[in-house]
N, C-alpha and C positions, 0 to 999 in steps of 0.2 A: 504494500500500500504506500509506504513512505517513498520508495524509489520511484514509483509511478507519478506521484504528486510532485516530487522534487524535479524529475525530468520535465514534466509538463511546465512547471514554473520556470525552470532554467531556459527552456526553449522559448517561451513567450517573453521572458525578460530580455533575452538576447535579440529577439525580433524588434524590440523597442530600444536597442542599443544601451541596455542597462547591464553593466558588469556587476555580478553578485557572487558572493560565496554563500551557498545554501547548505545547511546541515539539518539533520533531524535527530530526535531523541524520544525515547519512551521513559516517562517518569518512573523512578525507582519505587518499588512497593513501600519502603519505609517513608519516603517523601509523600507518597499518596496518603498513608495513614496519618502522618503528622498534619498534613493540610486538612484532612477531614476533621481531625480533633480540634485543630486551631480555629477553623472557621465554623465548626458545628454543622457541617453539611453532610449530605449523603453522596455516595460515589457517583450516582447518576448526574449530580450537579457539577462535577468536575469537568472542565473543558480543556484542561491542559495535560491530560495523561499522554497524549501524543502532541508533539510540538515540532515546528520547523522554524529555524531562524534564517533570516535573509539579511546579509550585511552588504550594504552598497557604499558607494564612494562619498556621497554627501547627503545633506538633509533634503534637498530638493528631490533627489532620487528616491528617498524614503516614501514621499507622498505619491510619486509616479508609480512606484512599485505597489503601494496599497491600492491604487486605482486599478491597476492591472489585475491584482489578486481578486478584487471584488468583481471585476468583469468576467473572470474565469470561473469563479465558484459562487455558489449560494453561500451566504454568510449570516451570522447572527448579529443583527444591527445593534442590539443592546449590549453586546460583548466588546464593541469597539472601544479601545482605550488609547488616548493620545497622551503618552507620557513625554512627548517632545515639547508640546506647548505647556503641559502641566507635569513637570518632573516630580518624581517621588522625593520625599524629604532627604534621602541619601544621594540625590543627584541623578538617579537612574532615568534614562531617556530611551524611548522606543515607541513604536506603534504596535499595538496588539490587536489582532482580530481573530475570530474563530470561524473557520470555513467548514462547510459540510461537503464531504466527498460524495461521489455518485453512489458509493457503497453505504452512505449514511453514517460515516465516521466523522466525529468532530475533531478538528486539528487546530490547535492554536498556532497562529503565524505571528512571529515577532520580526519586525522590520526596524533596522537601525543603521546608522552610518558607522564608518570605521572608528571615529572618535568616541561615539556613544558606546560602541562595542568594547573598546579599550577600557573605558571607565567602568562598564558593567562587569568586565572580567578581572580587572586589576585595581581599579580605584575604589572609592567609597561605596560603590554599589555592588562590589564583587560578591558573587554567589557563595564563595567559601565562607564569608562572614555569616551568611544565613545558615549554611550547613553546620558551622560550629555551634550556633544557637540551637539547631536541631539536635545535635549530639548531646548538648548540655540538658536540653529538655527531656531527652529520653533516659537520662541517668536518674533513676528514682528508687 
């Protein structure tokens, strides 16, 4: 499923002269349980068990990419999050949307530029900080 969507996205982005690095992941079971506990929700409400990240050159390409993604796939309008215009308190920036594949799978798509990606992976918004909080929360 991932490879099919990634290839489809890659092909369509290159048709629009957008250079992108596209990766996919499946959320780890421990992370799923932690998120369910932390948010007090049911697994059916999770929309990021499957996720694809698209890293482009600049902010303008983020918005162009989002438009292309929305033209290619059905998406959940209420799940669109613009963390570029409204960064998280830790400085995290990205566009998030949730698409529905033809097989009816929900996939979260994260779109960011190279600077946003660097900050998310290495700066104040780095995911390893969240993971260390997760490990500490699980020690009981």
